Structures are given as structure tokens and as C-alpha cells.
C-alpha positions in Angstrom: 6.2 -16.0 23.9 3.3 -14.3 25.7 1.3 -11.5 24.2 2.6 -9.0 26.8 6.2 -9.9 25.8 5.4 -8.8 22.2 2.9 -6.0 22.9 3.6 -2.4 22.1 1.7 0.5 23.8 1.4 3.7 21.8 0.3 6.9 23.5 -1.5 9.4 21.4 -4.0 8.9 18.6 -2.9 11.7 16.3 -1.7 10.8 12.8 1.8 9.7 14.0 0.4 7.4 16.7 -2.3 6.0 14.5 0.2 5.3 11.7 2.9 3.6 13.9 0.1 1.5 15.5 -1.1 0.5 12.0 2.3 -0.5 10.8 3.0 -2.6 13.8 -0.4 -4.3 13.8 -0.3 -5.1 10.1 3.0 -6.9 10.8 1.2 -9.0 13.5 2.5 -7.1 16.5 -0.1 -6.7 19.3 -0.7 -2.9 19.8 -2.7 -1.0 22.3 -3.2 2.7 21.4 -4.1 5.0 24.3 -5.8 8.3 23.6 -7.0 10.6 26.4 -9.7 12.3 24.3 -13.0 10.5 23.9 -12.6 10.4 20.1 -10.3 11.6 17.3 -9.6 15.3 17.6 -10.0 18.0 15.1 -6.7 19.9 14.4 -7.0 22.9 12.2 -3.4 23.5 11.5 -1.5 20.8 9.5 -2.6 19.5 6.2 0.2 19.8 3.5 2.1 16.6 2.7 5.4 16.2 1.0 6.4 13.4 -1.5 8.2 11.1 1.1 5.2 11.2 3.4 2.9 10.0 0.6 5.4 7.3 -0.2 5.5 6.1 3.4 1.7 6.0 3.7 1.1 4.4 0.2 1.8 0.7 1.1 -1.0 0.8 3.6 -3.6 2.1 1.2 -3.7 5.5 3.0 -2.3 7.6 0.1 -4.9 6.3 -2.3 -7.7 7.1 0.2 -6.3 10.6 0.7 -6.4 11.2 -3.0 -10.2 10.6 -2.9 -10.6 13.8 -0.9 -7.5 16.1 -1.2 -5.8 18.5 -3.6 -2.7 17.9 -5.7 -0.4 21.0 -5.7 2.3 20.8 -8.2 3.3 24.5 -8.1 3.9 26.7 -5.1 5.2 30.2 -4.7 7.3 32.6 -2.6 6.1 36.2 -3.0 6.7 39.6 -1.5 3.8 41.6 0.0 5.3 45.1 -0.7 6.4 44.1 -4.2 3.6 42.2 -6.0 5.8 41.5 -9.0 8.3 39.6 -6.9 7.0 36.1 -7.5 9.1 32.9 -7.5 7.2 29.8 -8.6 8.5 26.3 -8.0 7.6 23.3 -10.1 7.6 20.0 -8.3 7.3 18.2 -11.6 11.2 18.5 -11.7 11.2 15.6 -9.2 9.1 13.2 -11.3 12.1 10.9 -11.7 12.8 10.5 -8.0 9.3 10.1 -6.5 5.9 8.8 -7.8 4.3 11.8 -6.1 6.0 14.9 -7.6 3.7 17.4 -5.8 2.5 18.6 -2.5 -0.8 17.2 -1.4 -3.4 19.1 0.7 -5.8 17.4 3.0 -6.8 18.6 6.5 -5.2 16.6 9.3 -8.6 15.9 10.8 -9.5 14.1 7.6 -6.3 12.0 7.6 -6.8 10.6 11.1 -10.1 8.9 10.3 -8.6 7.3 7.2 -5.8 5.8 9.2 -8.1 4.8 12.1 -10.4 3.0 9.6 -7.5 0.9 8.4 -6.4 0.3 12.0 -9.8 -0.9 13.0 -9.5 -3.7 10.5 -6.4 -5.1 12.2 -7.1 -7.9 14.8 -3.8 -7.1 16.5 -4.8 -3.5 17.3 -6.9 -2.0 20.1 -7.7 1.7 20.5 -8.7 2.8 24.0 -10.2 6.3 23.9 -10.7 8.3 27.1 -7.5 6.7 28.4 -5.1 9.4 29.9 -1.5 8.2 30.3 -0.3 8.7 33.9 3.1 7.1 34.2 5.4 4.2 33.4 8.2 2.1 34.8 10.5 -0.2 32.9 12.9 -3.0 33.6 14.8 -5.5 31.5 11.6 -7.4 30.7 9.4 -4.7 29.6 7.4 -1.5 30.3 4.5 -1.1 32.7 2.2 1.7 31.6 -0.5 3.2 33.8 -3.5 5.3 32.7 -6.8 6.6 33.9 -10.1 5.7 32.2 -13.6 6.3 33.4 -12.3 7.4 36.8 -10.3 4.3 37.4 -6.6 3.6 37.2 -5.6 0.8 34.9 -2.2 -0.7 34.0 -0.9 -2.6 31.0 2.3 -4.5 30.5 4.2 -4.4 27.2 7.6 -5.0 25.6 7.8 -1.5 24.3 6.1 1.9 24.6 6.0 4.8 22.1 5.1 8.4 23.0 3.3 10.1 20.2 1.4 12.5 22.5 2.4 15.9 21.1 4.6 18.8 22.1 3.4 18.7 25.7 4.1 14.9 25.8 3.5 13.4 29.2 5.5 10.4 28.1 8.5 12.6 27.5 8.0 14.3 30.8 7.8 10.9 32.6 11.1 9.9 31.0 12.7 13.2 32.1 14.0 13.9 28.6 14.8 17.6 28.0 13.0 19.3 25.1 15.7 21.5 24.0 15.2 24.7 22.0 13.0 27.8 22.3 9.5 29.2 21.7 9.0 32.0 19.3 7.6 35.1 21.0 4.8 35.8 18.5 1.6 33.8 18.4 0.4 32.6 15.0 -3.1 33.4 13.9 -4.8 31.1 11.4 -8.1 31.7 9.6 -10.0 30.1 6.8 -12.2 31.6 4.1 -14.1 30.2 1.1 -13.0 33.2 -1.1 -10.7 32.1 -3.9 -7.2 33.6 -4.0 -6.2 31.7 -7.1 -8.1 34.2 -9.2 -5.6 36.8 -8.0 -2.7 34.7 -9.2 -1.8 32.9 -6.0 -0.7 29.3 -6.2 -2.5 26.8 -4.1 0.4 27.1 -1.6 2.1 30.4 -1.3 4.4 32.2 1.2 4.2 36.0 1.2 7.2 37.8 2.7 6.7 40.9 4.8 9.0 42.5 7.4 6.1 42.9 9.8 3.4 40.4 8.9 4.3 37.6 6.5 1.6 35.2 5.4 1.4 31.5 4.6 -1.5 30.4 2.4 -2.8 27.0 1.6 -5.9 25.9 -0.4 -7.6 23.0 1.5 -10.5 20.8 0.4 -12.9 22.1 3.1 -16.4 20.7 3.2 -17.7 21.9 -0.2 -16.7 22.3 -3.9 -15.3 25.8 -3.3 -12.8 24.5 -0.7 -11.1 26.7 1.9 -8.1 29.0 1.8 -6.2 28.9 5.1 -4.1 31.9 5.9 -1.6 32.1 8.7 0.4 35.1 10.0 2.3 36.2 13.2 0.7 38.6 15.7 2.0 41.0 18.3 2.4 39.0 21.6 1.6 42.2 23.6 -1.8 42.6 22.1 -4.8 40.6 23.4 -6.1 37.7 21.3 -9.6 39.0 21.4 -8.5 42.0 19.3 -7.4 39.7 16.5 -10.4 37.3 16.9 -13.0 40.0 16.4 -14.8 39.4 13.1 -14.5 43.0 12.0 -10.7 42.9 12.7 -10.4 39.8 10.6 -12.4 41.4 7.8 -10.3 44.5 7.9 -7.1 42.5 7.8 -8.2 40.5 4.7 -9.3 43.7 2.9 -5.9 45.2 3.5 -4.2 42.0 2.3 -6.4 41.5 -0.8 -9.1 44.1 -1.3 -12.5 43.1 -2.8 -15.9 44.8 -3.0 -17.8 42.1 -1.0 -17.1 40.9 2.5 -15.1 37.7 3.0 -16.8 34.5 4.0 -15.0 33.2 7.1 -15.1 29.7 8.4 -12.9 29.5 11.5 -9.9 31.2 13.2 -7.6 30.3 16.1 -4.3 31.1 17.7 -1.3 28.8 18.6 2.2 29.1 19.9 5.2 28.0 17.8 8.3 26.2 19.0 11.7 25.1 17.7 12.5 22.2 20.0 14.1 18.7 19.7 14.1 16.1 22.5 17.6 15.3 23.7 16.9 11.6 23.3 14.4 9.8 21.1 14.9 6.5 23.0 15.2 5.8 26.7 15.4 2.0 27.3 12.2 0.4 26.1 10.4 3.7 25.5 10.6 5.7 22.2 9.4 9.1 21.1 8.0 10.2 17.8 6.3 13.1 16.2 5.8 16.3 18.2 6.7 14.4 21.4 10.2 14.3 19.9 10.4 17.6 18.0 8.5 20.7 17.0 9.1 23.5 14.5 7.4 26.6 13.0 5.0 25.8 10.2 6.8 27.6 7.4 7.7 24.7 5.0 5.1 22.3 6.3 7.6 20.0 8.0 6.0 19.2 11.3 3.4 16.5 10.6 5.5 15.2 7.7 8.6 14.6 9.8 6.4 12.8 12.4 5.1 10.5 9.7 8.8 9.9 8.7 9.6 9.0 12.3 6.8 6.5 12.3 7.8 4.8 9.1 11.4 4.6 10.3 10.3 3.2 13.6 8.0 0.6 12.1 10.8 -0.7 9.9 13.1 -1.2 12.9 10.8 -2.2 15.8 9.0 -5.0 14.0 12.1 -7.2 13.6 13.1 -6.4 17.2 9.8 -7.6 18.6 10.0 -10.7 16.4 13.4 -11.5 17.7 15.0 -11.0 14.3 17.1 -8.0 15.2 18.9 -6.7 18.2 17.3 -3.8 20.1 20.3 -1.6 19.3 18.8 -0.9 15.9 16.4 1.3 17.8 19.3 3.5 18.7 19.9 3.9 15.0 16.2 5.1 14.7 17.0 7.7 17.3 20.2 8.9 15.6 18.7 8.9 12.2 15.5 10.8 13.0 17.2 13.3 15.4 19.8 14.1 12.7 17.1 14.7 10.1 15.2 16.9 12.5 18.2 19.0 13.5 20.0 19.3 10.2 16.9 19.7 7.9 13.6 20.3 9.7 14.9 22.8 12.3 17.4 24.4 10.0 15.1 24.9 7.0 12.1 26.0 9.0 14.1 28.6 10.8 15.7 29.8 7.5 12.2 30.0 5.9 11.0 32.2 8.7 14.0 34.5 8.5 13.5 34.9 4.8 9.9 35.8 5.1 10.4 38.3 7.9 13.6 39.9 6.7 13.5 43.7 7.4 16.5 45.0 5.4 15.2 46.1 2.0 18.6 45.4 0.3 18.8 41.9 1.8 15.2 41.1 0.8 15.8 42.2 -2.8 19.0 40.1 -3.1 17.3 37.0 -1.5 14.4 37.2 -4.0 16.8 37.7 -6.9 18.8 34.6 -5.7 15.5 32.6 -5.4 14.5 33.6 -8.9 17.9 32.6 -10.3 17.5 29.3 -8.5 14.0 28.6 -9.8 15.0 29.5 -13.4 17.9 27.0 -13.3 16.6 23.4 -13.5 19.6 21.9 -11.7 19.5 24.5 -8.9 15.8 24.3 -8.7 15.9 20.5 -8.4 18.4 20.8 -5.5 16.2 23.4 -3.8 13.1 21.2 -4.2 14.9 18.1 -2.9 15.5 20.0 0.3 12.1 21.7 0.6 10.3 18.5 -0.2 12.2 16.7 2.6 13.7 14.1 0.2 17.2 15.3 1.1 16.4 14.9 4.8 15.2 11.3 4.3 18.4 10.5 2.3 20.6 12.1 5.0 18.9 10.1 7.7 19.6 6.9 5.8 23.3 7.7 5.8 23.4 7.7 9.6 24.6 4.4 11.0 
């Protein structure tokens, strides 16, 4: 068996692409990872990890390495901006009997990718080619032929399988002609970070603040110093220019309205991004598979996006390794597609949309009733446990395993 007949090409060196490459390489499968950027990129959005994600990364040493830098978040909140006394607190310790990681874990994505890359660099079966922009592919019964541009020249590589992990604008998905079904939310999301500590105001290290006009999602991140960073995200009016929101005085004014204090806030960064609710119609086309944002995207309320991509990778590693070794039929990869698409549609998409609707509800009576119901749920251990199994993505993993 030649190396090309066993090789897998992975496109995209984000956390999903890096992880799937590591899983394959550690199993002895030759992997070539193509990344169009000259180095690992800095993504300032994702960074909250659920228990199943930590479980998936743990066998590779990644979870232990993450714990050297990140923050354990056992409790998180849902609050209301107009009613400061409406606070629902969730205790992930209720899941201690079903996971070794009964908490959320916060670590910026741009700190996770170097960890995975460091482990990947130790694998003789893996090669990472930076500055390599995927340009196309063709496939036949024997394999996949991938072309890419590097240093101004066109290069090609033959492989048995290819995996597109190249984000929401995936060129691999476009090359396959796979529809990315769903919609884009009209509002743009604004994210900022400050070193000012919101926990002294009673906020949990992860909190969602409902508001009919301008809900807020808050996360405490490690940052680059002992004080850490608080990341705040909220929707903006799509008809107003981004420059209006980016102005330092505008950010300061917003923060003072949200949480007044006598001294100015210390800002670190801010940016905009668009938010989508989309799922690829197919996660497998012949010898090419999709994972991560290339296969699905969702709003950030619930921290499901990066996590579900890692779950894709773990599922795919489990199935593709025996296929490449000749120990399983390639039809098991159709099961990967069915399992992960089901989890995305029934859990990730449904829950993230529901979360957004809850936070932006405009009817005062509906808001009051929803908060009362959330409080009743949080106060009942059995109901709270069921809620946390869903919000921590454990139910989604279990549901996917049921799909044959």
C-alpha cells in the first residue's frame, strides 16, 4: 500500500483541522494539513469549552495542557438587564457523575491552536504546509487529487481522503457544490474586551444578560495577565456604521450605561462579525468530508460552534482511521455524516436559536414567565440536570450516538 493510498489531506489549520490531523497522525495515518495563512491565526471569538469537548481532547494530552492556562467555570448565569434581581444560576457540579469535567472551561481559541499544533509537530506522520491556499480538487474511485497555491506556484497532492475544515466560507464546500442551508442574522455582533472585573458586581464568569434591544453575553478569559479579560458581546443595528460602534468614546459610554463606575474602563480590543445559522446539506461527498464551520455555523449564544466542530473531529477520527487501515468499510463515513448533521440540526441549531430568542424577547409578560420557569428549573435538581445535559452538549453527543 503506497503512502498516497493512505494519505489524508486536511484543509484548514483552525482547531478542528489541527485536531483531526493530530488524531489521524497519532494513529499512523499520513496527513498533510494545508493552511492558506502564513501561520496560525488569532481568532478573538471562541473560547468556552463544554465537558464533551474536554473529554474528546483529553486522550491527546490537550486538555491537561489547556488547564495550565485556562479558567474553570462551574457556575454560569442567565440574567435580565432591566430587572437586576432576575438571576438564574446554574451549577455544573450536578453533572459530576456523568463527566470528569463538570464545568465550562475558558481559554481563548488562539491559545488552543498552538497547543494542538505543538502535539501535531511531534507526529512523524503529519506535515503542515502554511501559505498553501486550496484551489480545487477532483476525485475518482482511487482517491482525491487536491491542488493548492504556495509561493506563487500551483502544487498538487494525491490522497485517499480529504477533509474540509476551512471555515464558514469553505472553499472545499464550494468546490463540492454542497449547499450551505439556512440564513444569516441581520444584526452584526460587536465584541470587546476589558480588564475591569465584573465578578465584583455579582456576575458569574459566564453570564447571559437578556434585553429586548441589546442583550449581552459575558465571558471571563485568561488574557495575558493575572487580571484576565472580560469579553462582552452584543448585537448592533445593521443600519448604523461600524465606525460609530468602534469609536473608543462610544465603547466607554456603552460600558458606563451597562455597568457604571467612577473610573474609565480599560479596553483591550474590539471587533465586529456576522452570525449565521447554516448547515451543509451533505457532510460527505465521495472521498471528501466536511467538519467544523465548513459543515455548520450558529450564533454564539450557548458556545456551541467551536465545541461542535471538535465533536465532528472526534467522531471522524474514530471512523476514518479504520477505513484507511482497511478494517472498516467506507460506508461508516456516511454514519459520521448522519450522526453529526443530526446533532447539529436537533441540538446546536435548535438550542442556539432558542437561546437568542430568550435573550431578546420583547414581550414583558413572556420574559417574566420565561425567567420564572428558568428559576423553577434551576431550583429543581432533576430539572436542572436535564437542562445542563442539553446546554453542555452531552445530550447532543448521546443523540448522535443513537443514529445508525
